[in-house]
N, C-alpha and C positions, 0 to 999 in steps of 0.2 A: 576378899575383894570388897571394895567400897563403891558406892554409887556416886561419891562426891568427886567433883572436878577439882583438881588442885588449884589452890588460891592463885598461883602465878598464871595459870591459864585463863582464869576469869579476868585478870587485870591486863593481860597482854593487849596491846593496841591502844591503850589509853596514854594520854600526854605524859611523856617523860618516864614512863614506867617500864621496867624490866627490859624486854628485848627490842624495844623501839630503836631503830638506828638514828643517828644524828640527822640524817637526811629526812627520815619520817617525821621527826620532831620539827625540823625546819619547815617542811611543807605544812604541817599542822599549824605552826605559828603563823604562817602566811595566811592560811585559811581562816584562822581565828580573827586576824586583823581584817580580812576582807568581809567577814561576817559581823564586824564591829564589836567583837568580843575583845576589846583592847586590854582589859585587865588580865584576862586569861592568857592573852598573847604575851603580856609582860612577864608573867610567871615562867612561861615556857622559854622565852628568849633569854631571860636572866640565867636559867639553867643551862642553856646552850652556850652562853658566853662564859660560863665557869669552866668550860673545856676548850679553850681557844686553840690548843695545839691539835685537837682532833677536828675542829670545825673548819680550819684552814681558810681557803680563799673567800668564803662567804662571811667572814668575820665583820667586815665593814658593812655589808648588807644587813647583817643581823643587828648591829649597833644602830644603824639608821632606822630599821624597822622598830627597834626598841624605843628610840627617840620619838618616832611618829606615834607609837602606842601611848607613850606617856603624854604627849601633847593632846591627843584625842581623848585622853582620860582626865584632862585638865590638871595633870601633875606637871606643872610648868618648870619647877626647879629641876626635877629629875630629867625632864625633856631637854633642858639646856645642857645639863651635865653630860647626858648621853650624846647629844649632838657635838659637844666639844670633844668628846672622845673620838668621834668620827673625824673631826677636823685635825686632831693630833696625828692621825694616820694619813688623811688625805685633805690637806688644807684647801684644795680647790673643789671640794664637794659642795656644789651649789645648794642642794636641798638641805644640807645641815645648816648652812648659813640662813636659809629661809626659816627653818624651824626655830633657830635661836632668835631671829628677828621677830617672828610672829609671837613667840613665847614672851619676849620682853615687851612687845606691844601690849599683850594681854595683861601684863603686870604694870601697865602705865609707865613704862620706861622707854619712851619714844627716842630719846637721845642715844641710849645704848643700843637700841634696835636698828637705828638708821644705817650704820656701817655694814651690818650683816645683811640688811635688806638690799643695800646697794650692791654688795658682792653677789648676792643671790641673783640679782638682775643681770649683772655683768657676766657672771660665770655660766648661768643657766637660763637666762631669759625670763626668770620669774618676775612677775609684776611687783613693783615695790610698794 
């Protein structure tokens, strides 16, 4: 007999490791975002999105949270790409348009941002 705890038991319950369910990791990613741990949320969300068939209906929500995490991490190119993936699935997702518009504004691309900001306002009431 050994007094050592198996390695797997020590790691259980940590982000994306071993026996965490997809739901556990989704909840953890949301919590990380709420705690402003955006880069950690990005890692977990990218992992979840690698399993789209298992993640099911929350796929759009995960992509949108990924886009928001990129935006808040000042990773504007990836934020735009992730938001465009959301729009490919749901072209009327107002918040995705807002993220693209705000990201483009931060890149000093006001002309490109304007149509997205207008759609965000029209579709979701977000201030342009």
